[in-house]
Steps between C-alpha positions, in 0.01 A plus 500: 500500500673833511301601812616176678859579413474854640328370814770234547774757445344739757460216751860386443634851547292552815629176654856582393485847648346365821783254548758769417360734758485221757879464466559868566558558872544857619671610819581839637769648715571815695852577374555785744425274796741239365781753462438653841513158662853437371773532764714706262220755451535641850879509470479687172241746623709568815802571280295727276358684800851554638621631167194728476579641845855577386365686198251685716775608741708632211195685366429655837864616532478660154169659592648643822791644303252666263292637788803641674620677189146628435477642850836667452376639172179637656687649798772670293344583162437864594868551587669307216623673196320400173787278386501296823118489495503353149764244598298392806181472292682288239639281780146453643363412160773244448444348843127483437553331163751259659252416774222424252734294285621302802141431602403382152809281461451350847142402416610343172783316670267363772256377234781330304638336811159376605433354154841339492436347843157370398606330173661190658207468741252523214689238309501273802126556548430415135704180532302413811171569320607282208601213732176515701291526182667195346467299823131588543409466132418864428526593136472871574575716804377859510594784734230558753479866398348391165205323659168670562382200703658190642367225719822445688544135407756552222721740691854360487662788688562300819656210309725738304610674820596162649689411182703825483583494872654159453683595177836671539 
């Protein structure tokens, strides 16, 4: 009797788990492709590139100023009195530190601006993924980067791209 009960319980659980897994439908999406397909992506990237060029131009100007002062230092260090020599060395050290700080802050600023520009696009992409998943009956959607293998039939990237291009 006890053996029959255990067998029935195992059979019931196996059938229950089979039907539960049949209801789970997985899809996958290439989030980078979705974001790059958005019209606002190119606009944002163009603006970031322009800002980056402005920062680069400022950096180059600062670098040229440093190089000019360094050339002056090399050319005249033999003739300068020790007090002037120390002042010029201190000035070069300050310019060098300023140059490095500017470069570091510029890189941080660019990263922050890029992240800030991507957040609304990521949110729009997630909304598009949710909408497509609901419409197509997917219970789970994974990023394509997590998959070791896919057969291509559950890729919803194209549908999501269509959805986000229409959404404003």
